[in-house]
C-alpha angles and dihedrals in degrees: 000000000000103000119043133179116211117197120192122186136215093257090063098037098048133062128172093351097309139082112281098235096185091055092045089052092051088048091053090047090055094048091047090050088054093048091050086059091054101261125143109229129194116189121209106195133186119188103097096114089051094049090049089051092061087060100036125024101214120160106265092205092083121072097219089053091052087050091052091046089050090052092048093044103041094078090042092052093046089048091053093049089046095058093047094049092047088065089064093043098254132124126215136218128208116226119179116195140174134203088255091064086067093050093062120068090204095050092043089052092050093048090046091053092050093050091049093052093048092050092048086056093052092250121145108229112214110204128196136163111266091243096185095065100021125049100184094106094040092052107026125008124023091225096295092119092042091053093049089054091047091051096049100039095040091053097246119170092215144009117216117197112197106197149151082260105079097190147353106263130206087237136003107297091200089061104031124051091199094057109133125204117243114230103195124017125186100179134018121222113247091233090059091053089052100046123119115279110247113184122185124219134025095274098038119103099171134064133171094305096061089049090050089050090051090049091046091052091054096041092056088052097048098256132121136233130195120204118197140149119288095196095061113028099195094107092046092051090046093051101037102033106024099032091233122131101214102147139350127061127279112208101202130173111245114265110264 
């Protein structure tokens, strides 16, 4: 694994209507540790709406307000990342994309060339949905679908989703005490992909379903995805740094 996309959602990055600075710092530490080991890392980060809300208390129920909050919060979010990465000696770049950018070969090519150049310079590209002109993330997906497209079209070896959901279980762990986490998954049942989306938290728009759809997108294209907790990064460190699969779920294409 040389190129890794790490996606972190609003449920992890926000706490009590603000950006969770300690979790952001822990994420930056993990990415820096990977870069020190020669890995190329692309970060797909939610959190702009929450960052905007700390500055302007608009009602989040209305889409236009969420778009405005994202516009206010995006520069604040990048500034926070910048300060934390500077401590490790890395610079960051802001890249705002929409689903439409992956529908055009020309636009995808230009974005891919820009990302390639940034990675060659040791920069950490931080990608988010351009919420002012595209509302997919605000309405549907908490960047899960965007991160899957980034991983595929920008030639990553692995997508890592760090979430409030620590694994994919054989049944709903909120309803069944005997639910067991699945360590390796090669195929996702259709009924799970069509289940109702149940996001947690006032800023989150995803849930397990959007993560399964992201995994399904990659599995059907021969790519892998790892889902683990973003609150405690022990499983992510074990898998990415130590090469040990202790917790979390690896979605892996079946061997040819």
